[in-house]
Gaussian input, Z-matrix of N, CA and C with variables (Angstrom, degrees):
# hf/3-21g

backbone

0 1
 N
 C     1     B1
 C     2     B2     1     A1
 N     3     B3     2     A2     1     D1
 C     4     B4     3     A3     2     D2
 C     5     B5     4     A4     3     D3
 N     6     B6     5     A5     4     D4
 C     7     B7     6     A6     5     D5
 C     8     B8     7     A7     6     D6
 N     9     B9     8     A8     7     D7
 C    10    B10     9     A9     8     D8
 C    11    B11    10    A10     9     D9
 N    12    B12    11    A11    10    D10
 C    13    B13    12    A12    11    D11
 C    14    B14    13    A13    12    D12
 N    15    B15    14    A14    13    D13
 C    16    B16    15    A15    14    D14
 C    17    B17    16    A16    15    D15
 N    18    B18    17    A17    16    D16
 C    19    B19    18    A18    17    D17
 C    20    B20    19    A19    18    D18
 N    21    B21    20    A20    19    D19
 C    22    B22    21    A21    20    D20
 C    23    B23    22    A22    21    D21
 N    24    B24    23    A23    22    D22
 C    25    B25    24    A24    23    D23
 C    26    B26    25    A25    24    D24
 N    27    B27    26    A26    25    D25
 C    28    B28    27    A27    26    D26
 C    29    B29    28    A28    27    D27
 N    30    B30    29    A29    28    D28
 C    31    B31    30    A30    29    D29
 C    32    B32    31    A31    30    D30
 N    33    B33    32    A32    31    D31
 C    34    B34    33    A33    32    D32
 C    35    B35    34    A34    33    D33
 N    36    B36    35    A35    34    D34
 C    37    B37    36    A36    35    D35
 C    38    B38    37    A37    36    D36
 N    39    B39    38    A38    37    D37
 C    40    B40    39    A39    38    D38
 C    41    B41    40    A40    39    D39
 N    42    B42    41    A41    40    D40
 C    43    B43    42    A42    41    D41
 C    44    B44    43    A43    42    D42
 N    45    B45    44    A44    43    D43
 C    46    B46    45    A45    44    D44
 C    47    B47    46    A46    45    D45
 N    48    B48    47    A47    46    D46
 C    49    B49    48    A48    47    D47
 C    50    B50    49    A49    48    D48
 N    51    B51    50    A50    49    D49
 C    52    B52    51    A51    50    D50
 C    53    B53    52    A52    51    D51
 N    54    B54    53    A53    52    D52
 C    55    B55    54    A54    53    D53
 C    56    B56    55    A55    54    D54
 N    57    B57    56    A56    55    D55
 C    58    B58    57    A57    56    D56
 C    59    B59    58    A58    57    D57
 N    60    B60    59    A59    58    D58
 C    61    B61    60    A60    59    D59
 C    62    B62    61    A61    60    D60
 N    63    B63    62    A62    61    D61
 C    64    B64    63    A63    62    D62
 C    65    B65    64    A64    63    D63
 N    66    B66    65    A65    64    D64
 C    67    B67    66    A66    65    D65
 C    68    B68    67    A67    66    D66
 N    69    B69    68    A68    67    D67
 C    70    B70    69    A69    68    D68
 C    71    B71    70    A70    69    D69
 N    72    B72    71    A71    70    D70
 C    73    B73    72    A72    71    D71
 C    74    B74    73    A73    72    D72
 N    75    B75    74    A74    73    D73
 C    76    B76    75    A75    74    D74
 C    77    B77    76    A76    75    D75
 N    78    B78    77    A77    76    D76
 C    79    B79    78    A78    77    D77
 C    80    B80    79    A79    78    D78
 N    81    B81    80    A80    79    D79
 C    82    B82    81    A81    80    D80
 C    83    B83    82    A82    81    D81
 N    84    B84    83    A83    82    D82
 C    85    B85    84    A84    83    D83
 C    86    B86    85    A85    84    D84
 N    87    B87    86    A86    85    D85
 C    88    B88    87    A87    86    D86
 C    89    B89    88    A88    87    D87
 N    90    B90    89    A89    88    D88
 C    91    B91    90    A90    89    D89
 C    92    B92    91    A91    90    D90
 N    93    B93    92    A92    91    D91
 C    94    B94    93    A93    92    D92
 C    95    B95    94    A94    93    D93
 N    96    B96    95    A95    94    D94
 C    97    B97    96    A96    95    D95
 C    98    B98    97    A97    96    D96
 N    99    B99    98    A98    97    D97
 C   100   B100    99    A99    98    D98
 C   101   B101   100   A100    99    D99
 N   102   B102   101   A101   100   D100
 C   103   B103   102   A102   101   D101
 C   104   B104   103   A103   102   D102
 N   105   B105   104   A104   103   D103
 C   106   B106   105   A105   104   D104
 C   107   B107   106   A106   105   D105
 N   108   B108   107   A107   106   D106
 C   109   B109   108   A108   107   D107
 C   110   B110   109   A109   108   D108
 N   111   B111   110   A110   109   D109
 C   112   B112   111   A111   110   D110
 C   113   B113   112   A112   111   D111
 N   114   B114   113   A113   112   D112
 C   115   B115   114   A114   113   D113
 C   116   B116   115   A115   114   D114
 N   117   B117   116   A116   115   D115
 C   118   B118   117   A117   116   D116
 C   119   B119   118   A118   117   D117
 N   120   B120   119   A119   118   D118
 C   121   B121   120   A120   119   D119
 C   122   B122   121   A121   120   D120
 N   123   B123   122   A122   121   D121
 C   124   B124   123   A123   122   D122
 C   125   B125   124   A124   123   D123
 N   126   B126   125   A125   124   D124
 C   127   B127   126   A126   125   D125
 C   128   B128   127   A127   126   D126
 N   129   B129   128   A128   127   D127
 C   130   B130   129   A129   128   D128
 C   131   B131   130   A130   129   D129
 N   132   B132   131   A131   130   D130
 C   133   B133   132   A132   131   D131
 C   134   B134   133   A133   132   D132
 N   135   B135   134   A134   133   D133
 C   136   B136   135   A135   134   D134
 C   137   B137   136   A136   135   D135
 N   138   B138   137   A137   136   D136
 C   139   B139   138   A138   137   D137
 C   140   B140   139   A139   138   D138
 N   141   B141   140   A140   139   D139
 C   142   B142   141   A141   140   D140
 C   143   B143   142   A142   141   D141
 N   144   B144   143   A143   142   D142
 C   145   B145   144   A144   143   D143
 C   146   B146   145   A145   144   D144
 N   147   B147   146   A146   145   D145
 C   148   B148   147   A147   146   D146
 C   149   B149   148   A148   147   D147
 N   150   B150   149   A149   148   D148
 C   151   B151   150   A150   149   D149
 C   152   B152   151   A151   150   D150
 N   153   B153   152   A152   151   D151
 C   154   B154   153   A153   152   D152
 C   155   B155   154   A154   153   D153
 N   156   B156   155   A155   154   D154
 C   157   B157   156   A156   155   D155
 C   158   B158   157   A157   156   D156
 N   159   B159   158   A158   157   D157
 C   160   B160   159   A159   158   D158
 C   161   B161   160   A160   159   D159
 N   162   B162   161   A161   160   D160
 C   163   B163   162   A162   161   D161
 C   164   B164   163   A163   162   D162
 N   165   B165   164   A164   163   D163
 C   166   B166   165   A165   164   D164
 C   167   B167   166   A166   165   D165
 N   168   B168   167   A167   166   D166
 C   169   B169   168   A168   167   D167
 C   170   B170   169   A169   168   D168
 N   171   B171   170   A170   169   D169
 C   172   B172   171   A171   170   D170
 C   173   B173   172   A172   171   D171
 N   174   B174   173   A173   172   D172
 C   175   B175   174   A174   173   D173
 C   176   B176   175   A175   174   D174
 N   177   B177   176   A176   175   D175
 C   178   B178   177   A177   176   D176
 C   179   B179   178   A178   177   D177
 N   180   B180   179   A179   178   D178
 C   181   B181   180   A180   179   D179
 C   182   B182   181   A181   180   D180
 N   183   B183   182   A182   181   D181
 C   184   B184   183   A183   182   D182
 C   185   B185   184   A184   183   D183
 N   186   B186   185   A185   184   D184
 C   187   B187   186   A186   185   D185
 C   188   B188   187   A187   186   D186
 N   189   B189   188   A188   187   D187
 C   190   B190   189   A189   188   D188
 C   191   B191   190   A190   189   D189
 N   192   B192   191   A191   190   D190
 C   193   B193   192   A192   191   D191
 C   194   B194   193   A193   192   D192
 N   195   B195   194   A194   193   D193
 C   196   B196   195   A195   194   D194
 C   197   B197   196   A196   195   D195
 N   198   B198   197   A197   196   D196
 C   199   B199   198   A198   197   D197
 C   200   B200   199   A199   198   D198
 N   201   B201   200   A200   199   D199
 C   202   B202   201   A201   200   D200
 C   203   B203   202   A202   201   D201
 N   204   B204   203   A203   202   D202
 C   205   B205   204   A204   203   D203
 C   206   B206   205   A205   204   D204
 N   207   B207   206   A206   205   D205
 C   208   B208   207   A207   206   D206
 C   209   B209   208   A208   207   D207
 N   210   B210   209   A209   208   D208
 C   211   B211   210   A210   209   D209
 C   212   B212   211   A211   210   D210
 N   213   B213   212   A212   211   D211
 C   214   B214   213   A213   212   D212
 C   215   B215   214   A214   213   D213
 N   216   B216   215   A215   214   D214
 C   217   B217   216   A216   215   D215
 C   218   B218   217   A217   216   D216
 N   219   B219   218   A218   217   D217
 C   220   B220   219   A219   218   D218
 C   221   B221   220   A220   219   D219
 N   222   B222   221   A221   220   D220
 C   223   B223   222   A222   221   D221
 C   224   B224   223   A223   222   D222
 N   225   B225   224   A224   223   D223
 C   226   B226   225   A225   224   D224
 C   227   B227   226   A226   225   D225
 N   228   B228   227   A227   226   D226
 C   229   B229   228   A228   227   D227
 C   230   B230   229   A229   228   D228
 N   231   B231   230   A230   229   D229
 C   232   B232   231   A231   230   D230
 C   233   B233   232   A232   231   D231
 N   234   B234   233   A233   232   D232
 C   235   B235   234   A234   233   D233
 C   236   B236   235   A235   234   D234
 N   237   B237   236   A236   235   D235
 C   238   B238   237   A237   236   D236
 C   239   B239   238   A238   237   D237
 N   240   B240   239   A239   238   D238
 C   241   B241   240   A240   239   D239
 C   242   B242   241   A241   240   D240
 N   243   B243   242   A242   241   D241
 C   244   B244   243   A243   242   D242
 C   245   B245   244   A244   243   D243
 N   246   B246   245   A245   244   D244
 C   247   B247   246   A246   245   D245
 C   248   B248   247   A247   246   D246
 N   249   B249   248   A248   247   D247
 C   250   B250   249   A249   248   D248
 C   251   B251   250   A250   249   D249
 N   252   B252   251   A251   250   D250
 C   253   B253   252   A252   251   D251
 C   254   B254   253   A253   252   D252
 N   255   B255   254   A254   253   D253
 C   256   B256   255   A255   254   D254
 C   257   B257   256   A256   255   D255
 N   258   B258   257   A257   256   D256
 C   259   B259   258   A258   257   D257
 C   260   B260   259   A259   258   D258
 N   261   B261   260   A260   259   D259
 C   262   B262   261   A261   260   D260
 C   263   B263   262   A262   261   D261
 N   264   B264   263   A263   262   D262
 C   265   B265   264   A264   263   D263
 C   266   B266   265   A265   264   D264
 N   267   B267   266   A266   265   D265
 C   268   B268   267   A267   266   D266
 C   269   B269   268   A268   267   D267
 N   270   B270   269   A269   268   D268
 C   271   B271   270   A270   269   D269
 C   272   B272   271   A271   270   D270
 N   273   B273   272   A272   271   D271
 C   274   B274   273   A273   272   D272
 C   275   B275   274   A274   273   D273
 N   276   B276   275   A275   274   D274
 C   277   B277   276   A276   275   D275
 C   278   B278   277   A277   276   D276
 N   279   B279   278   A278   277   D277
 C   280   B280   279   A279   278   D278
 C   281   B281   280   A280   279   D279

   B1=1.4472
   B2=1.5276
   B3=1.3202
   B4=1.4521
   B5=1.5218
   B6=1.3297
   B7=1.4571
   B8=1.5248
   B9=1.3304
   B10=1.4568
   B11=1.5204
   B12=1.3252
   B13=1.4526
   B14=1.5233
   B15=1.3260
   B16=1.4603
   B17=1.5223
   B18=1.3186
   B19=1.4585
   B20=1.5190
   B21=1.3427
   B22=1.4642
   B23=1.5154
   B24=1.3135
   B25=1.4560
   B26=1.5124
   B27=1.3227
   B28=1.4599
   B29=1.5248
   B30=1.3188
   B31=1.4653
   B32=1.5169
   B33=1.3264
   B34=1.4657
   B35=1.5255
   B36=1.3108
   B37=1.4560
   B38=1.5124
   B39=1.3195
   B40=1.4708
   B41=1.5237
   B42=1.3305
   B43=1.4634
   B44=1.5280
   B45=1.3277
   B46=1.4652
   B47=1.5261
   B48=1.3220
   B49=1.4679
   B50=1.5257
   B51=1.3261
   B52=1.4641
   B53=1.5278
   B54=1.3281
   B55=1.4689
   B56=1.5281
   B57=1.3197
   B58=1.4672
   B59=1.5284
   B60=1.3256
   B61=1.4577
   B62=1.5305
   B63=1.3203
   B64=1.4666
   B65=1.5283
   B66=1.3312
   B67=1.4665
   B68=1.5176
   B69=1.3041
   B70=1.4541
   B71=1.5230
   B72=1.3207
   B73=1.4602
   B74=1.5260
   B75=1.3231
   B76=1.4643
   B77=1.5249
   B78=1.3365
   B79=1.4636
   B80=1.5220
   B81=1.3374
   B82=1.4574
   B83=1.5201
   B84=1.3338
   B85=1.4578
   B86=1.5211
   B87=1.3217
   B88=1.4622
   B89=1.5268
   B90=1.3238
   B91=1.4548
   B92=1.5231
   B93=1.3241
   B94=1.4641
   B95=1.5297
   B96=1.3417
   B97=1.4641
   B98=1.5317
   B99=1.3287
   B100=1.4643
   B101=1.5287
   B102=1.3364
   B103=1.4690
   B104=1.5248
   B105=1.3211
   B106=1.4527
   B107=1.5134
   B108=1.3086
   B109=1.4620
   B110=1.5253
   B111=1.3238
   B112=1.4640
   B113=1.5277
   B114=1.3198
   B115=1.4634
   B116=1.5243
   B117=1.3039
   B118=1.4634
   B119=1.5168
   B120=1.3341
   B121=1.4661
   B122=1.5177
   B123=1.3035
   B124=1.4540
   B125=1.5224
   B126=1.2862
   B127=1.4504
   B128=1.5087
   B129=1.3025
   B130=1.4604
   B131=1.5209
   B132=1.3299
   B133=1.4709
   B134=1.5257
   B135=1.3379
   B136=1.4602
   B137=1.5260
   B138=1.3310
   B139=1.4538
   B140=1.5215
   B141=1.3176
   B142=1.4671
   B143=1.5244
   B144=1.3273
   B145=1.4606
   B146=1.5214
   B147=1.3277
   B148=1.4606
   B149=1.5259
   B150=1.3032
   B151=1.4646
   B152=1.5287
   B153=1.3065
   B154=1.4691
   B155=1.5238
   B156=1.3209
   B157=1.4522
   B158=1.5228
   B159=1.3229
   B160=1.4583
   B161=1.5312
   B162=1.3021
   B163=1.4647
   B164=1.5287
   B165=1.3232
   B166=1.4589
   B167=1.5248
   B168=1.3323
   B169=1.4658
   B170=1.5316
   B171=1.3328
   B172=1.4659
   B173=1.5223
   B174=1.3231
   B175=1.4664
   B176=1.5303
   B177=1.3267
   B178=1.4620
   B179=1.5362
   B180=1.3238
   B181=1.4601
   B182=1.5276
   B183=1.3338
   B184=1.4714
   B185=1.5280
   B186=1.3248
   B187=1.4681
   B188=1.5284
   B189=1.3220
   B190=1.4652
   B191=1.5307
   B192=1.3189
   B193=1.4657
   B194=1.5356
   B195=1.3368
   B196=1.4760
   B197=1.5290
   B198=1.3373
   B199=1.4603
   B200=1.5200
   B201=1.3227
   B202=1.4637
   B203=1.5206
   B204=1.3390
   B205=1.4590
   B206=1.5179
   B207=1.3211
   B208=1.4634
   B209=1.5265
   B210=1.3275
   B211=1.4694
   B212=1.5220
   B213=1.3179
   B214=1.4666
   B215=1.5246
   B216=1.3391
   B217=1.4604
   B218=1.5277
   B219=1.3395
   B220=1.4668
   B221=1.5201
   B222=1.3050
   B223=1.4595
   B224=1.5257
   B225=1.3248
   B226=1.4773
   B227=1.5340
   B228=1.3304
   B229=1.4571
   B230=1.5307
   B231=1.3134
   B232=1.4620
   B233=1.5276
   B234=1.3142
   B235=1.4651
   B236=1.5279
   B237=1.3055
   B238=1.4757
   B239=1.5269
   B240=1.3294
   B241=1.4719
   B242=1.5200
   B243=1.3146
   B244=1.4626
   B245=1.5289
   B246=1.3165
   B247=1.4677
   B248=1.5279
   B249=1.3364
   B250=1.4653
   B251=1.5248
   B252=1.3140
   B253=1.4692
   B254=1.5209
   B255=1.3219
   B256=1.4699
   B257=1.5300
   B258=1.3280
   B259=1.4762
   B260=1.5194
   B261=1.3291
   B262=1.4650
   B263=1.5240
   B264=1.3194
   B265=1.4681
   B266=1.5303
   B267=1.3149
   B268=1.4644
   B269=1.5231
   B270=1.3361
   B271=1.4613
   B272=1.5334
   B273=1.3510
   B274=1.4589
   B275=1.5300
   B276=1.3236
   B277=1.4663
   B278=1.5263
   B279=1.3260
   B280=1.4737
   B281=1.5135
   A1=108.39
   A2=115.72
   A3=120.56
   A4=110.33
   A5=114.89
   A6=122.40
   A7=107.04
   A8=116.17
   A9=121.42
   A10=111.92
   A11=114.95
   A12=121.84
   A13=107.59
   A14=116.41
   A15=121.42
   A16=108.77
   A17=116.27
   A18=121.48
   A19=105.32
   A20=115.70
   A21=121.90
   A22=111.58
   A23=117.40
   A24=120.71
   A25=114.24
   A26=117.35
   A27=121.66
   A28=110.15
   A29=115.58
   A30=120.23
   A31=109.77
   A32=115.87
   A33=120.07
   A34=111.05
   A35=116.94
   A36=120.58
   A37=111.57
   A38=116.55
   A39=120.22
   A40=110.52
   A41=116.78
   A42=120.39
   A43=111.13
   A44=117.43
   A45=121.35
   A46=109.79
   A47=117.25
   A48=121.18
   A49=110.20
   A50=117.22
   A51=120.99
   A52=110.93
   A53=116.96
   A54=120.89
   A55=110.97
   A56=116.52
   A57=120.10
   A58=111.62
   A59=116.75
   A60=119.83
   A61=109.98
   A62=117.69
   A63=121.61
   A64=111.71
   A65=117.16
   A66=121.52
   A67=111.97
   A68=116.15
   A69=123.36
   A70=113.30
   A71=115.91
   A72=120.83
   A73=108.08
   A74=116.08
   A75=121.89
   A76=105.90
   A77=117.48
   A78=121.54
   A79=110.62
   A80=115.10
   A81=122.35
   A82=105.07
   A83=117.32
   A84=121.86
   A85=110.22
   A86=115.53
   A87=121.99
   A88=109.35
   A89=115.84
   A90=122.19
   A91=107.99
   A92=116.71
   A93=120.29
   A94=113.56
   A95=117.29
   A96=118.92
   A97=111.20
   A98=115.09
   A99=120.40
   A100=110.09
   A101=116.45
   A102=120.59
   A103=110.07
   A104=116.78
   A105=120.55
   A106=111.39
   A107=116.54
   A108=121.58
   A109=110.22
   A110=117.04
   A111=121.04
   A112=112.08
   A113=117.10
   A114=120.81
   A115=113.74
   A116=117.50
   A117=119.83
   A118=111.93
   A119=115.71
   A120=119.35
   A121=110.52
   A122=115.74
   A123=121.67
   A124=108.78
   A125=115.70
   A126=121.33
   A127=108.95
   A128=116.76
   A129=119.83
   A130=112.26
   A131=117.87
   A132=121.33
   A133=112.73
   A134=117.40
   A135=121.01
   A136=109.77
   A137=115.72
   A138=122.74
   A139=106.55
   A140=116.88
   A141=120.90
   A142=109.01
   A143=115.02
   A144=121.28
   A145=109.65
   A146=116.33
   A147=121.22
   A148=111.37
   A149=117.04
   A150=121.27
   A151=109.86
   A152=116.55
   A153=120.42
   A154=107.79
   A155=116.23
   A156=121.42
   A157=110.68
   A158=116.57
   A159=119.04
   A160=107.84
   A161=116.73
   A162=121.66
   A163=112.45
   A164=116.95
   A165=120.84
   A166=111.53
   A167=116.30
   A168=119.89
   A169=110.85
   A170=116.56
   A171=119.81
   A172=110.45
   A173=116.83
   A174=120.90
   A175=110.36
   A176=117.05
   A177=120.79
   A178=110.69
   A179=117.06
   A180=121.53
   A181=110.29
   A182=116.58
   A183=120.98
   A184=110.71
   A185=116.28
   A186=119.75
   A187=111.16
   A188=116.37
   A189=120.85
   A190=111.92
   A191=116.09
   A192=119.96
   A193=113.41
   A194=116.02
   A195=120.75
   A196=112.10
   A197=115.39
   A198=121.05
   A199=111.15
   A200=115.96
   A201=121.37
   A202=110.63
   A203=116.00
   A204=120.97
   A205=109.51
   A206=115.75
   A207=122.21
   A208=107.22
   A209=116.25
   A210=121.91
   A211=108.91
   A212=115.66
   A213=121.77
   A214=108.59
   A215=115.91
   A216=121.30
   A217=109.18
   A218=114.50
   A219=120.09
   A220=109.07
   A221=115.63
   A222=121.81
   A223=109.81
   A224=117.90
   A225=120.42
   A226=113.98
   A227=117.47
   A228=119.86
   A229=112.91
   A230=117.45
   A231=121.64
   A232=109.22
   A233=115.47
   A234=122.00
   A235=111.55
   A236=117.39
   A237=120.76
   A238=110.70
   A239=117.11
   A240=120.27
   A241=110.17
   A242=116.99
   A243=121.02
   A244=110.96
   A245=117.29
   A246=120.88
   A247=110.45
   A248=116.29
   A249=120.30
   A250=111.87
   A251=117.19
   A252=121.08
   A253=109.91
   A254=116.07
   A255=120.38
   A256=111.35
   A257=116.48
   A258=119.90
   A259=111.67
   A260=116.86
   A261=120.62
   A262=110.93
   A263=116.73
   A264=120.45
   A265=110.32
   A266=117.02
   A267=120.20
   A268=110.65
   A269=116.11
   A270=121.34
   A271=111.66
   A272=115.73
   A273=120.57
   A274=112.65
   A275=116.91
   A276=120.27
   A277=114.14
   A278=115.39
   A279=119.96
   A280=109.06
   D1=132.75
   D2=178.55
   D3=-77.06
   D4=146.23
   D5=177.83
   D6=-114.26
   D7=115.16
   D8=-171.96
   D9=-123.43
   D10=148.20
   D11=173.07
   D12=-115.54
   D13=127.93
   D14=-179.48
   D15=-121.85
   D16=123.00
   D17=171.03
   D18=-89.54
   D19=105.95
   D20=-166.87
   D21=-112.02
   D22=80.21
   D23=-178.94
   D24=-100.40
   D25=14.87
   D26=-177.11
   D27=-140.82
   D28=170.13
   D29=173.24
   D30=-57.79
   D31=-42.25
   D32=179.45
   D33=-62.70
   D34=-35.70
   D35=176.51
   D36=-61.58
   D37=-43.53
   D38=176.60
   D39=-62.73
   D40=-39.87
   D41=178.84
   D42=-65.53
   D43=-37.56
   D44=177.46
   D45=-63.26
   D46=-44.91
   D47=179.08
   D48=-59.86
   D49=-46.77
   D50=179.99
   D51=-62.37
   D52=-42.88
   D53=179.47
   D54=-62.78
   D55=-46.99
   D56=-177.86
   D57=-64.30
   D58=-37.58
   D59=178.38
   D60=-63.36
   D61=-36.93
   D62=177.00
   D63=-67.10
   D64=-25.50
   D65=179.45
   D66=-85.33
   D67=6.44
   D68=179.55
   D69=66.99
   D70=30.24
   D71=173.05
   D72=-87.41
   D73=151.49
   D74=172.70
   D75=-86.29
   D76=120.77
   D77=-172.67
   D78=-120.27
   D79=128.87
   D80=172.41
   D81=-110.92
   D82=109.41
   D83=-176.00
   D84=-100.96
   D85=130.47
   D86=178.97
   D87=-111.24
   D88=128.82
   D89=175.02
   D90=-130.98
   D91=167.44
   D92=-174.43
   D93=-96.45
   D94=-13.53
   D95=-174.22
   D96=-137.46
   D97=161.82
   D98=174.99
   D99=-64.49
   D100=-35.27
   D101=177.71
   D102=-61.33
   D103=-46.10
   D104=177.58
   D105=-60.82
   D106=-38.07
   D107=178.30
   D108=-63.47
   D109=-41.08
   D110=-178.42
   D111=-66.53
   D112=-26.67
   D113=-177.35
   D114=-82.55
   D115=-18.85
   D116=-175.73
   D117=-74.16
   D118=146.11
   D119=178.09
   D120=-66.09
   D121=148.89
   D122=177.88
   D123=-108.71
   D124=144.31
   D125=176.97
   D126=-165.40
   D127=168.62
   D128=-176.90
   D129=-68.43
   D130=-19.04
   D131=179.80
   D132=-107.08
   D133=13.19
   D134=-178.87
   D135=-117.66
   D136=125.15
   D137=172.72
   D138=-113.40
   D139=134.51
   D140=-177.36
   D141=-121.13
   D142=134.75
   D143=177.18
   D144=-127.62
   D145=131.42
   D146=176.63
   D147=-104.19
   D148=17.50
   D149=179.50
   D150=-78.67
   D151=131.09
   D152=174.46
   D153=-77.72
   D154=125.17
   D155=-176.08
   D156=-112.73
   D157=139.15
   D158=171.50
   D159=-88.59
   D160=179.20
   D161=-175.40
   D162=-57.04
   D163=-45.18
   D164=-178.46
   D165=-66.57
   D166=-39.84
   D167=178.39
   D168=-66.21
   D169=-38.07
   D170=176.09
   D171=-61.52
   D172=-48.15
   D173=-178.53
   D174=-60.45
   D175=-40.75
   D176=178.55
   D177=-64.39
   D178=-40.81
   D179=177.15
   D180=-62.24
   D181=-45.64
   D182=-178.77
   D183=-61.74
   D184=-41.84
   D185=179.25
   D186=-67.06
   D187=-44.78
   D188=-176.73
   D189=-65.95
   D190=-40.75
   D191=-175.76
   D192=-86.98
   D193=-16.74
   D194=178.82
   D195=53.95
   D196=53.71
   D197=179.61
   D198=-66.73
   D199=146.20
   D200=173.69
   D201=-78.16
   D202=-29.08
   D203=-175.47
   D204=-156.29
   D205=143.68
   D206=173.03
   D207=-116.29
   D208=129.52
   D209=-178.91
   D210=-113.63
   D211=127.72
   D212=176.74
   D213=-97.74
   D214=101.66
   D215=176.36
   D216=-116.44
   D217=37.54
   D218=177.97
   D219=-77.75
   D220=173.03
   D221=179.60
   D222=-63.71
   D223=142.13
   D224=179.91
   D225=-55.39
   D226=-25.86
   D227=179.40
   D228=-88.64
   D229=-0.35
   D230=-179.82
   D231=-85.57
   D232=59.04
   D233=-174.25
   D234=-60.39
   D235=-42.88
   D236=-178.78
   D237=-65.10
   D238=-40.59
   D239=177.61
   D240=-61.32
   D241=-44.40
   D242=179.88
   D243=-61.60
   D244=-43.10
   D245=177.85
   D246=-60.30
   D247=-43.87
   D248=-178.71
   D249=-67.33
   D250=-40.88
   D251=178.70
   D252=-62.11
   D253=-47.51
   D254=-179.09
   D255=-61.48
   D256=-47.84
   D257=-178.81
   D258=-64.58
   D259=-40.70
   D260=179.44
   D261=-65.52
   D262=-41.80
   D263=179.42
   D264=-63.93
   D265=-43.57
   D266=178.05
   D267=-62.44
   D268=-43.60
   D269=179.95
   D270=-61.75
   D271=-37.89
   D272=-177.32
   D273=-88.23
   D274=-4.62
   D275=178.46
   D276=75.67
   D277=30.02
   D278=178.58
   D279=-99.09

């Protein structure tokens, strides 16, 4: 079973989480707000976090969880989030 991290800041992000859960992947979904957390699908293979993470915290999460893949489904205008996700993933070897 694949272990995936999805940064889901959009409707499409929520759809990706729901799709992956149906594929029997283990999904750790990251959102920026409690509202975003409430909108995400729940399932036995889905963990949702509404904690805002900086680059170092992301890298630590990636290392600790040993994800197979990190997906950036944040808002297109969330340029800083995308930069941090990319740098953290590279740093953690994901």
